[in-house]
Structure formats: structure tokens, C-alpha cells
PDB file of N, CA, C and O in Angstrom:
ATOM      1  N   MET A   1      99.200  93.469 109.753  1.00  0.00           N
ATOM      2  CA  MET A   1      99.066  94.631 108.860  1.00  0.00           C
ATOM      3  C   MET A   1     100.010  95.531 109.261  1.00  0.00           C
ATOM      4  O   MET A   1     100.552  95.541 110.366  1.00  0.00           O
ATOM      5  N   SER A   2     100.281  96.577 108.012  1.00  0.00           N
ATOM      6  CA  SER A   2     101.720  97.259 108.085  1.00  0.00           C
ATOM      7  C   SER A   2     100.820  98.578 108.491  1.00  0.00           C
ATOM      8  O   SER A   2      99.601  98.672 108.347  1.00  0.00           O
ATOM      9  N   ASN A   3     101.646  99.503 108.996  1.00  0.00           N
ATOM     10  CA  ASN A   3     101.189 100.821 109.412  1.00  0.00           C
ATOM     11  C   ASN A   3     101.200 101.900 108.077  1.00  0.00           C
ATOM     12  O   ASN A   3     102.300 102.097 107.562  1.00  0.00           O
ATOM     13  N   SER A   4     100.043 102.582 107.519  1.00  0.00           N
ATOM     14  CA  SER A   4     100.099 103.402 106.463  1.00  0.00           C
ATOM     15  C   SER A   4     101.239 104.079 106.134  1.00  0.00           C
ATOM     16  O   SER A   4     101.794 104.166 105.039  1.00  0.00           O
ATOM     17  N   THR A   5     101.613 104.677 107.483  1.00  0.00           N
ATOM     18  CA  THR A   5     102.940 105.757 107.293  1.00  0.00           C
ATOM     19  C   THR A   5     104.065 105.088 106.744  1.00  0.00           C
ATOM     20  O   THR A   5     104.909 105.749 106.139  1.00  0.00           O
ATOM     21  N   GLU A   6     104.196 103.746 106.891  1.00  0.00           N
ATOM     22  CA  GLU A   6     105.460 102.884 106.642  1.00  0.00           C
ATOM     23  C   GLU A   6     105.568 102.722 105.311  1.00  0.00           C
ATOM     24  O   GLU A   6     106.673 102.484 104.823  1.00  0.00           O
ATOM     25  N   LEU A   7     104.600 102.810 104.639  1.00  0.00           N
ATOM     26  CA  LEU A   7     104.311 102.064 103.239  1.00  0.00           C
ATOM     27  C   LEU A   7     104.662 103.277 102.066  1.00  0.00           C
ATOM     28  O   LEU A   7     104.373 104.449 102.307  1.00  0.00           O
ATOM     29  N   ALA A   8     105.212 102.938 100.975  1.00  0.00           N
ATOM     30  CA  ALA A   8     105.354 103.659  99.981  1.00  0.00           C
ATOM     31  C   ALA A   8     104.257 103.918  98.963  1.00  0.00           C
ATOM     32  O   ALA A   8     104.338 103.239  97.940  1.00  0.00           O
ATOM     33  N   TRP A   9     103.426 104.623  99.038  1.00  0.00           N
ATOM     34  CA  TRP A   9     102.184 104.765  98.161  1.00  0.00           C
ATOM     35  C   TRP A   9     102.308 105.155  96.968  1.00  0.00           C
ATOM     36  O   TRP A   9     103.104 106.083  96.826  1.00  0.00           O
ATOM     37  N   PHE A  10     101.711 104.710  95.881  1.00  0.00           N
ATOM     38  CA  PHE A  10     101.719 105.107  94.488  1.00  0.00           C
ATOM     39  C   PHE A  10     100.346 105.242  93.909  1.00  0.00           C
ATOM     40  O   PHE A  10      99.482 104.396  94.137  1.00  0.00           O
ATOM     41  N   LYS A  11     100.119 106.377  93.106  1.00  0.00           N
ATOM     42  CA  LYS A  11      99.147 106.526  92.441  1.00  0.00           C
ATOM     43  C   LYS A  11      99.097 106.417  90.994  1.00  0.00           C
ATOM     44  O   LYS A  11     100.060 106.841  90.355  1.00  0.00           O
ATOM     45  N   SER A  12      98.049 105.878  90.358  1.00  0.00           N
ATOM     46  CA  SER A  12      98.128 105.770  88.974  1.00  0.00           C
ATOM     47  C   SER A  12      98.480 106.858  88.037  1.00  0.00           C
ATOM     48  O   SER A  12      97.940 107.958  88.152  1.00  0.00           O
ATOM     49  N   SER A  13      99.290 106.633  87.183  1.00  0.00           N
ATOM     50  CA  SER A  13      99.733 107.694  86.251  1.00  0.00           C
ATOM     51  C   SER A  13      98.556 108.361  85.421  1.00  0.00           C
ATOM     52  O   SER A  13      98.662 109.479  84.918  1.00  0.00           O
ATOM     53  N   CYS A  14      97.549 107.654  85.339  1.00  0.00           N
ATOM     54  CA  CYS A  14      96.375 108.086  84.674  1.00  0.00           C
ATOM     55  C   CYS A  14      95.510 108.718  85.573  1.00  0.00           C
ATOM     56  O   CYS A  14      94.395 109.049  85.168  1.00  0.00           O
ATOM     57  N   SER A  15      95.846 108.940  86.734  1.00  0.00           N
ATOM     58  CA  SER A  15      95.106 109.916  87.456  1.00  0.00           C
ATOM     59  C   SER A  15      95.048 111.396  87.427  1.00  0.00           C
ATOM     60  O   SER A  15      96.081 112.014  87.686  1.00  0.00           O
ATOM     61  N   GLY A  16      93.733 112.167  87.083  1.00  0.00           N
ATOM     62  CA  GLY A  16      93.929 113.565  86.873  1.00  0.00           C
ATOM     63  C   GLY A  16      94.469 114.247  87.844  1.00  0.00           C
ATOM     64  O   GLY A  16      94.653 113.669  88.916  1.00  0.00           O
ATOM     65  N   THR A  17      94.757 115.305  87.725  1.00  0.00           N
ATOM     66  CA  THR A  17      95.017 116.495  88.836  1.00  0.00           C
ATOM     67  C   THR A  17      94.124 116.729  89.793  1.00  0.00           C
ATOM     68  O   THR A  17      94.585 117.110  90.869  1.00  0.00           O
ATOM     69  N   GLU A  18      92.954 116.605  89.694  1.00  0.00           N
ATOM     70  CA  GLU A  18      91.721 116.786  90.528  1.00  0.00           C
ATOM     71  C   GLU A  18      91.707 115.864  91.553  1.00  0.00           C
ATOM     72  O   GLU A  18      91.098 116.148  92.584  1.00  0.00           O
ATOM     73  N   GLY A  19      92.301 114.758  91.439  1.00  0.00           N
ATOM     74  CA  GLY A  19      92.224 113.757  92.392  1.00  0.00           C
ATOM     75  C   GLY A  19      90.873 112.739  92.545  1.00  0.00           C
ATOM     76  O   GLY A  19      90.728 111.965  93.491  1.00  0.00           O
ATOM     77  N   ASP A  20      90.077 112.870  91.614  1.00  0.00           N
ATOM     78  CA  ASP A  20      88.762 112.391  91.537  1.00  0.00           C
ATOM     79  C   ASP A  20      88.818 110.851  91.643  1.00  0.00           C
ATOM     80  O   ASP A  20      89.776 110.385  91.026  1.00  0.00           O
ATOM     81  N   ASN A  21      88.079 109.987  92.235  1.00  0.00           N
ATOM     82  CA  ASN A  21      87.997 108.489  92.056  1.00  0.00           C
ATOM     83  C   ASN A  21      89.606 107.786  91.767  1.00  0.00           C
ATOM     84  O   ASN A  21      89.915 107.118  90.780  1.00  0.00           O
ATOM     85  N   CYS A  22      90.393 108.108  92.792  1.00  0.00           N
ATOM     86  CA  CYS A  22      91.691 107.533  92.770  1.00  0.00           C
ATOM     87  C   CYS A  22      91.993 106.682  94.015  1.00  0.00           C
ATOM     88  O   CYS A  22      91.629 106.829  95.182  1.00  0.00           O
ATOM     89  N   ILE A  23      92.789 105.718  93.411  1.00  0.00           N
ATOM     90  CA  ILE A  23      93.011 104.677  94.452  1.00  0.00           C
ATOM     91  C   ILE A  23      94.682 104.991  94.665  1.00  0.00           C
ATOM     92  O   ILE A  23      95.300 105.707  93.877  1.00  0.00           O
ATOM     93  N   GLU A  24      95.184 104.473  95.612  1.00  0.00           N
ATOM     94  CA  GLU A  24      96.667 104.409  95.903  1.00  0.00           C
ATOM     95  C   GLU A  24      97.158 103.121  96.277  1.00  0.00           C
ATOM     96  O   GLU A  24      96.432 102.469  97.026  1.00  0.00           O
ATOM     97  N   VAL A  25      98.400 102.548  95.856  1.00  0.00           N
ATOM     98  CA  VAL A  25      98.662 101.143  96.147  1.00  0.00           C
ATOM     99  C   VAL A  25     100.125 101.203  96.750  1.00  0.00           C
ATOM    100  O   VAL A  25     101.018 101.995  96.449  1.00  0.00           O
ATOM    101  N   ALA A  26     100.150 100.326  97.537  1.00  0.00           N
ATOM    102  CA  ALA A  26     101.725 100.104  98.173  1.00  0.00           C
ATOM    103  C   ALA A  26     101.758  98.658  98.228  1.00  0.00           C
ATOM    104  O   ALA A  26     100.854  98.000  98.744  1.00  0.00           O
ATOM    105  N   ALA A  27     102.982  98.067  97.602  1.00  0.00           N
ATOM    106  CA  ALA A  27     103.191  96.691  97.618  1.00  0.00           C
ATOM    107  C   ALA A  27     104.359  96.312  98.601  1.00  0.00           C
ATOM    108  O   ALA A  27     105.352  97.012  98.799  1.00  0.00           O
ATOM    109  N   THR A  28     104.100  95.137  99.166  1.00  0.00           N
ATOM    110  CA  THR A  28     105.112  94.662 100.176  1.00  0.00           C
ATOM    111  C   THR A  28     105.373  93.059  99.878  1.00  0.00           C
ATOM    112  O   THR A  28     104.506  92.556  99.163  1.00  0.00           O
ATOM    113  N   GLU A  29     106.340  92.251 100.274  1.00  0.00           N
ATOM    114  CA  GLU A  29     106.480  91.230 100.082  1.00  0.00           C
ATOM    115  C   GLU A  29     105.242  90.185 100.205  1.00  0.00           C
ATOM    116  O   GLU A  29     105.388  89.121  99.604  1.00  0.00           O
ATOM    117  N   ARG A  30     104.247  90.353 100.802  1.00  0.00           N
ATOM    118  CA  ARG A  30     103.163  89.490 101.137  1.00  0.00           C
ATOM    119  C   ARG A  30     102.095  90.151 100.617  1.00  0.00           C
ATOM    120  O   ARG A  30     101.333  89.334 100.100  1.00  0.00           O
ATOM    121  N   ALA A  31     101.698  91.277 100.525  1.00  0.00           N
ATOM    122  CA  ALA A  31     100.539  91.697 100.105  1.00  0.00           C
ATOM    123  C   ALA A  31     100.579  92.893  99.288  1.00  0.00           C
ATOM    124  O   ALA A  31     101.670  93.365  98.968  1.00  0.00           O
ATOM    125  N   VAL A  32      99.321  93.510  98.865  1.00  0.00           N
ATOM    126  CA  VAL A  32      99.314  94.843  98.202  1.00  0.00           C
ATOM    127  C   VAL A  32      98.235  95.528  98.968  1.00  0.00           C
ATOM    128  O   VAL A  32      97.194  94.916  99.206  1.00  0.00           O
ATOM    129  N   HIS A  33      98.416  96.820  99.393  1.00  0.00           N
ATOM    130  CA  HIS A  33      97.831  97.566 100.163  1.00  0.00           C
ATOM    131  C   HIS A  33      97.045  98.618  99.443  1.00  0.00           C
ATOM    132  O   HIS A  33      97.856  99.329  98.849  1.00  0.00           O
ATOM    133  N   VAL A  34      95.794  99.035  99.232  1.00  0.00           N
ATOM    134  CA  VAL A  34      94.854  99.750  98.563  1.00  0.00           C
ATOM    135  C   VAL A  34      94.348 100.648  99.474  1.00  0.00           C
ATOM    136  O   VAL A  34      93.934 100.140 100.516  1.00  0.00           O
ATOM    137  N   ARG A  35      94.263 101.898  99.362  1.00  0.00           N
ATOM    138  CA  ARG A  35      93.521 102.997 100.012  1.00  0.00           C
ATOM    139  C   ARG A  35      92.958 103.952  99.104  1.00  0.00           C
ATOM    140  O   ARG A  35      93.218 103.880  97.903  1.00  0.00           O
ATOM    141  N   ASP A  36      92.042 105.039  99.676  1.00  0.00           N
ATOM    142  CA  ASP A  36      91.386 105.975  98.772  1.00  0.00           C
ATOM    143  C   ASP A  36      92.247 107.285  99.030  1.00  0.00           C
ATOM    144  O   ASP A  36      92.404 107.865 100.105  1.00  0.00           O
ATOM    145  N   SER A  37      92.782 107.620  97.749  1.00  0.00           N
ATOM    146  CA  SER A  37      93.834 108.850  97.981  1.00  0.00           C
ATOM    147  C   SER A  37      93.090 110.102  98.348  1.00  0.00           C
ATOM    148  O   SER A  37      93.721 111.041  98.832  1.00  0.00           O
ATOM    149  N   LYS A  38      91.773 110.186  98.149  1.00  0.00           N
ATOM    150  CA  LYS A  38      91.201 111.454  99.149  1.00  0.00           C
ATOM    151  C   LYS A  38      91.102 111.286 100.316  1.00  0.00           C
ATOM    152  O   LYS A  38      90.866 112.284 100.998  1.00  0.00           O
ATOM    153  N   ASP A  39      91.238 110.014 100.961  1.00  0.00           N
ATOM    154  CA  ASP A  39      91.098 110.076 102.673  1.00  0.00           C
ATOM    155  C   ASP A  39      92.087 109.001 102.969  1.00  0.00           C
ATOM    156  O   ASP A  39      91.871 107.794 102.862  1.00  0.00           O
ATOM    157  N   VAL A  40      93.012 109.474 103.289  1.00  0.00           N
ATOM    158  CA  VAL A  40      94.312 108.550 103.493  1.00  0.00           C
ATOM    159  C   VAL A  40      94.222 108.073 105.106  1.00  0.00           C
ATOM    160  O   VAL A  40      94.916 107.144 105.519  1.00  0.00           O
ATOM    161  N   GLU A  41      93.428 108.704 105.843  1.00  0.00           N
ATOM    162  CA  GLU A  41      93.475 108.581 107.335  1.00  0.00           C
ATOM    163  C   GLU A  41      92.589 107.130 107.247  1.00  0.00           C
ATOM    164  O   GLU A  41      92.827 106.280 108.105  1.00  0.00           O
ATOM    165  N   ARG A  42      91.805 106.920 106.447  1.00  0.00           N
ATOM    166  CA  ARG A  42      91.009 105.732 106.768  1.00  0.00           C
ATOM    167  C   ARG A  42      91.750 104.700 106.738  1.00  0.00           C
ATOM    168  O   ARG A  42      92.898 104.865 106.324  1.00  0.00           O
ATOM    169  N   PRO A  43      91.336 103.375 107.151  1.00  0.00           N
ATOM    170  CA  PRO A  43      92.274 102.090 107.046  1.00  0.00           C
ATOM    171  C   PRO A  43      92.309 101.537 105.635  1.00  0.00           C
ATOM    172  O   PRO A  43      91.292 101.537 104.941  1.00  0.00           O
ATOM    173  N   HIS A  44      93.195 101.178 105.306  1.00  0.00           N
ATOM    174  CA  HIS A  44      93.453 100.595 103.882  1.00  0.00           C
ATOM    175  C   HIS A  44      93.324  99.072 103.826  1.00  0.00           C
ATOM    176  O   HIS A  44      93.604  98.306 104.748  1.00  0.00           O
ATOM    177  N   VAL A  45      92.805  98.698 102.471  1.00  0.00           N
ATOM    178  CA  VAL A  45      92.575  97.194 102.510  1.00  0.00           C
ATOM    179  C   VAL A  45      93.613  96.357 102.015  1.00  0.00           C
ATOM    180  O   VAL A  45      94.133  96.721 100.960  1.00  0.00           O
ATOM    181  N   THR A  46      94.014  95.347 102.533  1.00  0.00           N
ATOM    182  CA  THR A  46      95.222  94.326 102.212  1.00  0.00           C
ATOM    183  C   THR A  46      94.595  93.046 101.642  1.00  0.00           C
ATOM    184  O   THR A  46      93.712  92.264 101.996  1.00  0.00           O
ATOM    185  N   ILE A  47      95.460  93.177 100.574  1.00  0.00           N
ATOM    186  CA  ILE A  47      95.034  92.018  99.377  1.00  0.00           C
ATOM    187  C   ILE A  47      96.079  91.200  99.225  1.00  0.00           C
ATOM    188  O   ILE A  47      97.070  91.799  98.805  1.00  0.00           O
ATOM    189  N   GLY A  48      96.269  89.790  99.450  1.00  0.00           N
ATOM    190  CA  GLY A  48      97.198  88.787  99.367  1.00  0.00           C
ATOM    191  C   GLY A  48      97.718  88.743  98.051  1.00  0.00           C
ATOM    192  O   GLY A  48      96.866  88.888  97.175  1.00  0.00           O
ATOM    193  N   GLY A  49      99.095  88.553  97.608  1.00  0.00           N
ATOM    194  CA  GLY A  49      99.282  88.334  96.141  1.00  0.00           C
ATOM    195  C   GLY A  49      98.636  87.705  95.445  1.00  0.00           C
ATOM    196  O   GLY A  49      98.514  88.287  94.367  1.00  0.00           O
ATOM    197  N   ALA A  50      97.935  86.431  95.486  1.00  0.00           N
ATOM    198  CA  ALA A  50      97.179  85.593  94.548  1.00  0.00           C
ATOM    199  C   ALA A  50      96.016  86.342  94.337  1.00  0.00           C
ATOM    200  O   ALA A  50      95.665  86.554  93.176  1.00  0.00           O
ATOM    201  N   GLY A  51      95.258  86.846  95.429  1.00  0.00           N
ATOM    202  CA  GLY A  51      94.171  88.039  95.141  1.00  0.00           C
ATOM    203  C   GLY A  51      94.426  88.988  94.427  1.00  0.00           C
ATOM    204  O   GLY A  51      93.517  89.360  93.685  1.00  0.00           O
ATOM    205  N   TRP A  52      95.512  89.595  94.392  1.00  0.00           N
ATOM    206  CA  TRP A  52      95.783  90.880  93.772  1.00  0.00           C
ATOM    207  C   TRP A  52      96.351  90.289  92.148  1.00  0.00           C
ATOM    208  O   TRP A  52      96.520  91.202  91.341  1.00  0.00           O
ATOM    209  N   VAL A  53      96.554  89.314  91.794  1.00  0.00           N
ATOM    210  CA  VAL A  53      96.564  88.751  90.603  1.00  0.00           C
ATOM    211  C   VAL A  53      95.462  88.706  89.882  1.00  0.00           C
ATOM    212  O   VAL A  53      95.336  89.210  88.767  1.00  0.00           O
ATOM    213  N   GLN A  54      94.463  87.982  90.612  1.00  0.00           N
ATOM    214  CA  GLN A  54      93.222  87.619  90.290  1.00  0.00           C
ATOM    215  C   GLN A  54      92.501  88.959  89.714  1.00  0.00           C
ATOM    216  O   GLN A  54      91.881  89.044  88.653  1.00  0.00           O
ATOM    217  N   PHE A  55      92.714  89.904  90.594  1.00  0.00           N
ATOM    218  CA  PHE A  55      91.950  91.392  90.691  1.00  0.00           C
ATOM    219  C   PHE A  55      92.327  91.982  88.970  1.00  0.00           C
ATOM    220  O   PHE A  55      91.546  92.304  88.074  1.00  0.00           O
ATOM    221  N   VAL A  56      93.856  91.949  88.996  1.00  0.00           N
ATOM    222  CA  VAL A  56      94.488  92.388  87.877  1.00  0.00           C
ATOM    223  C   VAL A  56      94.038  91.850  86.617  1.00  0.00           C
ATOM    224  O   VAL A  56      93.905  92.525  85.597  1.00  0.00           O
ATOM    225  N   ARG A  57      93.779  90.460  86.729  1.00  0.00           N
ATOM    226  CA  ARG A  57      93.353  89.741  85.618  1.00  0.00           C
ATOM    227  C   ARG A  57      91.783  90.098  85.108  1.00  0.00           C
ATOM    228  O   ARG A  57      91.385  90.308  83.963  1.00  0.00           O
ATOM    229  N   TYR A  58      91.065  90.090  86.340  1.00  0.00           N
ATOM    230  CA  TYR A  58      89.745  90.491  85.991  1.00  0.00           C
ATOM    231  C   TYR A  58      89.586  91.977  85.261  1.00  0.00           C
ATOM    232  O   TYR A  58      89.016  92.139  84.183  1.00  0.00           O
ATOM    233  N   VAL A  59      90.178  92.993  86.027  1.00  0.00           N
ATOM    234  CA  VAL A  59      90.142  94.237  85.422  1.00  0.00           C
ATOM    235  C   VAL A  59      90.727  94.290  83.809  1.00  0.00           C
ATOM    236  O   VAL A  59      90.224  95.032  82.965  1.00  0.00           O
ATOM    237  N   ALA A  60      91.759  93.465  83.562  1.00  0.00           N
ATOM    238  CA  ALA A  60      92.190  93.726  82.543  1.00  0.00           C
ATOM    239  C   ALA A  60      91.099  92.913  81.539  1.00  0.00           C
ATOM    240  O   ALA A  60      91.025  93.266  80.362  1.00  0.00           O
ATOM    241  N   GLY A  61      90.361  91.951  81.984  1.00  0.00           N
ATOM    242  CA  GLY A  61      89.433  91.400  81.010  1.00  0.00           C
ATOM    243  C   GLY A  61      90.320  90.205  80.486  1.00  0.00           C
ATOM    244  O   GLY A  61      90.244  90.067  79.265  1.00  0.00           O
ATOM    245  N   SER A  62      91.126  89.330  81.122  1.00  0.00           N
ATOM    246  CA  SER A  62      91.624  88.237  80.570  1.00  0.00           C
ATOM    247  C   SER A  62      91.121  86.852  81.410  1.00  0.00           C
ATOM    248  O   SER A  62      91.489  85.737  81.039  1.00  0.00           O
TER     249      SER A  62
END
């Protein structure tokens, strides 16, 4: 697992300025890391590439 401080985190451009209900993602060669933008000190979740593709397809409704 990568250290959170070594990752380049990105928040959705759809996120409001209030910071409510947002996640941040950081992509590496092997995985996508996901964390709560309001509590960046908590451990993040790591999802393999294939799992991330399935998640995005599910969210997109395809």
C-alpha cells in the first residue's frame, strides 16, 4: 500500500466549495486509492484496476 502523502490526490470538479460528501482519488500503475476528503488522516481504500473499471461502469449505469 502506498503512503497517502506520496500520492497525488484529486477531488471531483463537481464537488462544491463546502466539501460535503466528497471523495478524493489517486491513481497509480496498479490501483486507484480512494479517501474521504473531510478526513484525510483516516486510512484510504485501495482498489485494483479491474475493480475500479467495474465500479465506474456500475456508477455510470452501463
